[in-house]
VEXVO-500340 format. One record per residue (C-alpha): x, y, z; residue in one letter. Coordinates in steps of 0.2 Angstrom, whole numbers, plus 2048, in hexadecimal, padded with zeros to 3 digits. Example, Ala and Ser with C-alpha at 12.3 -4.5 7.8 and 13.67 -1.06 7.14 Angstrom:
% residues 2
83E7EA827A/8447FB824S/
% end
This chain:
% residues 484
82084277BM/82383D78DT/82682C795F/81482C79BF/80E82978AE/80F817786R/81A816777S/82981C781T/82C80E78DW/82A7FE783Q/8377F1786G/8407FB794R/8437FC7A6Y/84C8097B0F/85C8077BAT/8628197BAG/86181B7A8Q/85681479AW/85D802795V/8567F5789T/8527E5792A/8557D378BQ/8447CD790N/8337D678FT/8227D3796A/8117D9790E/8067E5799V/7F47E1796R/7E47E879CS/7DB7DC7A9P/7CB7E47A3S/7CC7E2790T/7DC7D778DG/7E27E5782E/7F57E6780L/7FB7F6787L/80D7F4784G/81D7EA78AT/82A7EE797Y/83B7E779BG/83C7D97A7V/84B7DB7B4A/8567CD7BAT/85F7CA7CAA/86F7CF7C1A/8667E07BCD/8637E27CFL/8757E07D4D/87A7ED7C7A/86C7F97CDA/8727F87DFV/8847FC7DAK/87E80B7D1K/8738107DFA/88180F7ECI/88C81B7E2V/87D8277DEA/8778277F0Q/88782E7F8R/88683E7EDT/87383F7EFW/87483E802A/88284C802A/8768587F9L/86E866804P/85D86080AA/85486E801N/85C8687F0D/8558577F3R/84485F7F8A/8448697E8D/8468597DDI/83984F7E6I/82D85E7E5R/83085F7D2R/82C84D7D1A/81C8507D9G/81885E7CDD/81C8527BEI/8108457C5I/8038527C8D/8048597B6R/8038477B0N/7F58427BCM/7E883D7AFS/7F58327A6I/7FA8297B6L/7E78277BAA/7E481F7A9E/7F28137ACW/7EA80E7BDL/7DA80B7B4T/7E18017A5T/7EF7F87ADE/7E97F67BFA/7D67F57BCG/7D28047C7S/7C280D7C6G/7C381E7C0Q/7C08267D0G/7CC81B7D9K/7D981E7CCA/7D88317CDA/7D88317E0F/7E88267E0E/7F18307D3A/7EE8407DEG/7F48377EDL/8048327E4V/8088447E0A/8048497F2S/81183C7F9E/81F8457EFF/8198567F6Y/81984F807L/82A847805A/8328587FFS/82D85F810G/83484F819T/845853812A/84586481BM/83E85D82CM/84985D83CP/85384D83BY/85A84C84DG/85A85385FQ/86685986CL/86884D87BL/86C85088DQ/87E849892S/8878468A2A/89784C89AK/89C85E894P/89885B882R/88B85D875L/88184D873S/87484A865M/86B83E85BS/869840848R/86083683AR/86B83082BR/86582881BP/86681581BV/86E81480AG/8648097FEV/852806801V/84A7F77F8G/8377F97F4I/82B7EB7EFI/81A7F17EBS/8097E97E6P/7FD7EA7D8F/7ED7F07E1N/7F28037E4F/8028027DAP/8058157D9G/80281A7EBI/80A80A7F3L/81A80D7E9S/81A8207ECA/8188207FFR/829817800S/83281E7F1I/82F8317F5A/834832807P/843825805A/84A8307F7L/847841800A/85083B810L/860837806G/85E825801N/85F81C7F0A/8508117EBV/84E8017E2I/83C7FD7DEL/8357EC7D9K/8237EF7D4P/8167E17D1D/8197DB7BFP/8067DD7BCR/8077F07BFT/8197F37BAA/8148047B2V/80880C7BES/8128057CDG/8238087C7G/82880F7B6L/81E81F7B8V/8298237C7F/8398207BCA/83382D7B0A/82D83A7BCA/83D8397C7L/8498397B7E/8408497B1E/8418517C2A/85484F7C2G/8578407CEV/86983A7CAP/86C82B7BFA/86D81B7CAG/8648227D9L/85381B7D5F/85080B7CBS/8418017C6V/8437EF7C4L/8337E67BEP/8357D47C0G/82F7C47C9G/8327BC7DAV/8447B97D6D/8487CC7D5V/83E7CF7E5G/8487C27EES/8587C87E7A/8537DA7EEL/84F7D37FFV/85F7C97FFD/86B7D67F9H/8787DA806P/8797ED801Q/8667F0803V/8647F2816P/8517F7816V/8437EF80DI/8327F780CS/8257EA807F/8127EB804T/8097DB7FFG/8017CC806S/8047C5817T/80B7B5810E/8187BD806A/81C7C9815G/8207BB820R/82D7B4814V/8357C5812I/8347C9824G/83C7B8828R/84A7BB81CR/84D7CD821G/84F7C7833G/85C7BA82EE/8657C8825L/8637D4833L/85A7E1827K/84D7ED82CR/83D7E7823V/82D7F2823H/81E7E781FL/80D7EE81BE/8027DE818L/7F17D8816G/7E17DC820G/7D07D5825N/7C97E582BN/7B97E7835A/7AC7F4833L/7A27F4843V/7907FA841V/7887FF852L/775800855D/76D811852G/777816843V/76F81C833D/76F80C82AV/76F813818A/77E81D81CA/78780E825A/783803816A/78A81080AS/79A811814A/79B7FE814G/7987FC802A/7A68087FEW/7B27FF80AG/7AF7EE803S/7AC7F27F0F/7B98007ECL/7C57FA7E0H/7BD7E97E0Q/7C27E67F2G/7D47E57EDQ/7DB7F07FBI/7E37EB80BC/7D87F7814M/7C87F080CT/7B97ED818T/7BA7DA819G/7AE7D7828R/79E7E082BH/7997DE83DL/7877E4840V/77C7E684FH/76E7DA84FE/7617E8850N/7657EF83FI/76D7DF837Y/75F7DB82BD/75D7ED825E/7707EF823Y/7727DF819V/7647E380DE/76A7F580AT/77C7EF807L/7767E27FBA/76B7EF7F1A/77B7F97EFK/7857EA7EAA/7787E67DCR/7797F77D6A/78C7F77D3L/7907F07C1P/7A17E97BDA/7A97EC7ADG/7B77F67A4D/7BB8047B0P/7C180F7A1S/7AF81079CT/7A98167ADG/7A58067B5M/7A68077C9P/7AD7F57CBL/7BC7F07C0G/7C47DF7BEP/7CD7D47CAI/7DF7D57C6I/7E17C37C0D/7D87B27BFE/7E17AB7CER/7DB7B97D9Q/7C97B87D2R/7C97A57D5D/7CF7A77E7K/7C17B47EAI/7B47A87E3H/7BA7997EDA/7B87A37FDI/7A77A87F8V/7A27977F3T/7A978F803E/7A179B80ET/790799806V/792786807G/79578881AS/78579081DG/7877A3819A/7797AB80ER/77D7B27FDL/7737C27FCV/77B7CA7EDA/7897C67E0G/7937B77E1G/7967B67CEE/7A37BC7C1Y/7A57BF7AFD/7B77BD7AAG/7C17C77B7L/7B27D27BCF/7AB7CC7CCY/79A7D27D2S/7997DC7E2A/7947CE7EFT/78B7CE800V/78C7BF80BL/7807BF81AA/7807B582AD/7927B3829V/79A7AC839T/7AC7AC840A/7AE79A83AE/7AB79F828H/7B97A181BA/7B37B2816A/7B47B8828F/7C57B082BQ/7CF7B481BR/7D47C3812E/7C97C2802I/7D17D17F8F/7C17D27EDG/7B07DB7EDP/7A87D07FAV/79F7D780AA/79D7C9817P/7907CF824V/7907C8836T/7837CB844R/7877D0856F/77D7D4865S/7887D9874T/7987E3875T/7A17D487CE/79C7CA86DE/7A27D8861L/7B37DA86AV/7B57C7868E/7B17C8855L/7BC7D6851V/7CB7CF85AN/7C87BD853S/7D27C3844S/7E57C3844E/7E67D2839Y/7E67E3840G/7E77F1832L/7D77FB831S/7C77FC83CL/7B8806839G/7AA809846V/79A811841L/790818850A/783825855P/78F82A863D/7A182C85DA/7A882D86FM/7A081C873R/7A8815863A/7B981C868F/7B7814879E/7B2803871L/7C2804866A/7CD803875E/7C97F1875H/7CC7EE862L/7DF7EF85DP/7E27F684CS/7EF801843G/7E280C83CI/7D1812844L/7C381B83BH/7B4820845I/7A482383BN/7AD81E82BD/7B280E822Q/7C3806822T/7CB80C812V/7D481D813D/7E5824811D/7ED835812E/80083880ES/80284181EQ/7FA834829A/804825830P/7FE815828F/80180382EG/7FA7F4837G/7FD7E8845V/7FC7D5846G/7FB7CC835F/7FA7DD82DS/80C7E2830G/81A7E583CT/8137F5843G/81E800837A/816810830R/816819820F/81082B81FG/81383B828G/82484282BH/82883983BE/823828835A/82D82A824N/83C83082DI/83B821839E/83981582AA/84781B81FF/85582182AT/86181B837E/864823848T/87682984CQ/87B82F85DW/88883D85CV/89384586AT/89F854868M/8AB85C874Q/8B9869873S/8C785F87AD/8CC84C879I/8C5843888A/8D183E895R/8D182C89CY/8DC8238A9P/8E581889DF/
% end
């Protein structure tokens, strides 16, 4: 029996070896309320012990030949790949993921480890010109211990994209997953990496609350923090990191625009828009949060999108339902409050706007203006606000009125025209003739503005930049001579 089967992890967490925790928390399905098991809850004292182990283990790990580290990381990818269906099941039951989304995410998790095994073997420096008769070069060195705080919405991939490259590049890792997805966002990695042969103490998973996350950010021997989550929490972490002179990578929220220009195939555009807004109940930082549609096709687009929304039932995703649950009641109530406020301010409810327990119906709001709550705020739910525009100038103003800048989609009959238009629309990610939600392990991912600090995850170059330090090195045959 492997760790991936539920009975093996109850009452435990991982700090370089299996240990029994003093306190436990329940893992319950947000779809059915079913008790899936329990896990050990970490404390700030556990964190300090894990960091001490990590420091010792990291020195030995970093001294290994790069190909040895690559072999272990690749082996972890193979283990995840073999257990992909089990990981996908956890993503469905614990995180409320639809089956298609869960399968996609599980596959992407494995690909992150495969990519990282290649990162370990990439060039890690360059020769520099020098005015002196010597060898001058720069090289990248591991930072030491990397602290990772990951969210609930895509718990597998949003943990893996920092874990895998950080380890591959010679670092130790302390992971604090969201307690609502402690298994699919954390403990599965402990199992895979232990089985792959990662040394004890090098990688620790510490499921816990805000106290553990704060202790991780504050710890003086954790020089780099990789955080994915809300803009509000990111501000707090960024501020604290600045005070402590730490490198903090922040991948935050989004209020992403999908621009629909005149002349497109409206049915295809509405299909893209529905996917962008309703995938995983809209609980994605890249979710299409604003549909900006040219006035000539506005009415047709709204009705086509609404028809798609009405055809999407919400229910237990393990039974094949396309829309699963909102993660908890607090988030559901936030979504409904934004919808209610927006309709009360003059927008038109065309579809949805209702919920049953944690299942929120796919919702379309028409006649949304830049003043409405659904336009201004990140909803993080299955809501598609649609806004009309008539001129390019008006469109540019609407897109740029948001302080977020993560992902942008432009649907157009002329792709070059869309590319030229996008020069006026700052965003960390641009998709022409596609919606806003996409991710590939080899592609740099990150946002600007309220969506993050411009740091990137994905691809060899971005990951090396994120999880190493640059050192300048010079060498010469004889000791340099000086006048005193």
